[in-house]
C-alpha positions in Angstrom: -1.5 4.5 16.7 -4.4 2.5 17.1 -7.3 5.3 16.2 -4.9 6.3 13.5 -4.7 3.2 12.0 -8.4 2.6 12.5 -9.2 5.5 10.9 -6.9 4.5 7.5 -8.6 1.2 7.4 -12.3 2.4 7.9 -11.1 5.2 5.0 -10.1 2.7 2.8 -13.4 0.8 3.0 -15.6 4.0 2.7 -13.9 6.6 0.3 -13.1 4.9 -3.0 -16.3 5.0 -4.7 -15.1 3.6 -8.2 -13.5 0.5 -6.7 -15.6 -2.5 -7.0 -14.1 -3.9 -3.9 -15.0 -0.8 -1.8 -18.5 -0.8 -3.2 -18.8 -4.5 -1.5 -18.3 -3.6 1.9 -21.5 -2.8 3.7 -19.9 -2.0 7.4 -16.9 -1.9 9.5 -16.2 -3.0 13.0 -13.3 -2.5 15.0 -11.9 -2.9 18.7 -11.5 1.0 18.3 -15.3 1.9 17.8 -18.2 1.1 19.8 -20.6 0.6 17.4 -20.1 -0.9 13.8 -20.2 2.1 11.1 -22.5 1.2 8.1 -22.3 2.4 4.2 -25.5 2.7 2.5 -24.6 0.8 -0.6 -27.3 -1.4 -2.5 -24.8 -3.9 -3.7 -22.7 -4.3 -0.5 -22.2 -8.4 0.6 -19.6 -7.9 3.3 -19.3 -6.8 6.8 -15.8 -6.2 8.1 -14.2 -6.8 11.4 -10.7 -5.9 12.2 -8.0 -4.7 14.8 -6.3 -2.3 13.1 -2.9 -2.4 15.1 -2.9 -5.7 17.0 0.1 -5.7 19.2 0.6 -1.8 19.3 1.1 -2.1 23.1 4.4 -4.2 22.4 5.7 -1.0 20.5 8.2 0.0 23.2 10.0 -3.2 22.7 10.2 -3.3 19.2 7.7 -6.3 19.0 5.6 -7.0 16.0 2.5 -5.1 15.0 -0.1 -5.9 12.3 -3.4 -6.1 11.2 -6.3 -8.5 11.8 -9.2 -8.6 9.5 -12.3 -10.8 8.7 -15.5 -10.3 6.2 -18.6 -12.0 6.6 -21.5 -12.1 4.5 -23.7 -9.1 5.2 -27.0 -10.9 3.8 -26.6 -13.7 7.1 -26.7 -11.9 10.1 -27.7 -13.9 12.2 -25.7 -16.6 13.9 -22.4 -15.5 12.6 -20.7 -18.3 12.4 -17.5 -19.4 10.5 -19.9 -20.8 7.9 -20.6 -17.1 6.9 -17.0 -15.9 7.4 -16.3 -15.3 3.7 -12.4 -14.3 4.4 -9.6 -13.3 7.1 -6.5 -12.6 7.2 -3.5 -10.8 9.0 
């Protein structure tokens, strides 16, 4: 389930070339991938980070599962602090 959720989120950030929001994503990083996956987009301004299926180890007891994500300004790669975080959610 973790790998499937990762692929769905990654594909959503890459596939839609007509969407302005997708065009703004420069890379995706996930706990399911060892290295960040970068997209070659000149206008991209967001590096995204996510846990695609947080809590998936609790599925056998019907506990909640969700996605945690954050986006940082890709133009400020030095010293990733909360100041560079553009958005986050669950």
